[in-house]
N, C-alpha and C positions, 0 to 999 in steps of 0.2 A: 404540621407546620413546625413543631419542635424538632422533629427528625431532620427536616430540611435545614433548619438553622444550625443544628449540631453538625450536619454534614458539611455545610459551608464553613463552619469553624475549623473542621479537620482539614479542609482544602486550604484555607488561609494559613493555618499552622504549618502545613506541609510546604506551601509556597514561600513562607517566610524563613524557612531553614537556610542556614548559610551555605550548605553544600549543594543546594538545588540551583541548577543553572537555567532550567526552563520550567515555567509555571505550568501546572496541570489543572484541569477542571475537575469538579467533583465527579462527573461521569467517567472521566479517564481514571481517576483513582479507584472508583468502584469496580471498573473493568479490570484493573490491575489486581485488585484483591480477589475478584472472582477467578481470574486466571491462576493466581498463586494457589488458591484452595484447590482448584481442579487439578493442577499439576501434582499436588501432594496426594490427592485421592488416587490419581492414576498410578503414582509410585507405590502407594500402599496396595493397590489392586495387583500390580505386577509382582510385588513381593509375596502376597498371599498365593497367587497362581503358581509361583515358583516353588513354594513350600508344598503345594499339593500335587505338583507334577510328578510324573513317573521318573524313575532314576535312569541313568544312562545318557542323559543329554548334557548340554554344556552347563557349566556352573551357573547358579542364579546370578542375575545382575546385582551389583551393589546398590542398595537403596540409600539415598541421602535425604533424609527427612529434615526439613528446615526446622530447627528448634524454636524459632520465633513464631512460626505459623502453628506449631504444635502447642505453644503456650497460649496464643491468642484464640485458637479454635480447637480445643481439645476434643470436641465431639468428632472431629475427623479421624482421630486415632482409635475410636471405639468401634467394635464390631456389632452387628445386629445379633440379637439373641437367637439362639437355635431352638426352634420349636419342635421340629421333626428332623430326624436324620435316618439314613438307610440302616444304621446300626441299632435302631431301637427295636425292642421286642414288642409283641402284640400287647402285652399288659401295660408297658410304658405308654404306648400310643393311646390305649383306652383310658389311661389315667389323665391324659391331657384333654 
């Protein structure tokens, strides 16, 4: 119940802003936020793929990470821990 009230407060704050010309529902704002995060994840994935790609191809695309999203959701910018890689020795694998 508290989350719903908090969400409704965010929607009303958004709709009361002077530069907003069309009101949005809470569901529309949630979908917008989901889409923004997904776009940033896709950009980060493309950047990582370009770093690991073989040479000789076109230059990697320029990645424009939105600093506001990076501040609000910093977990998007972190990578998963590497548990195993193909470069590990048998003793390193046995130690894990």
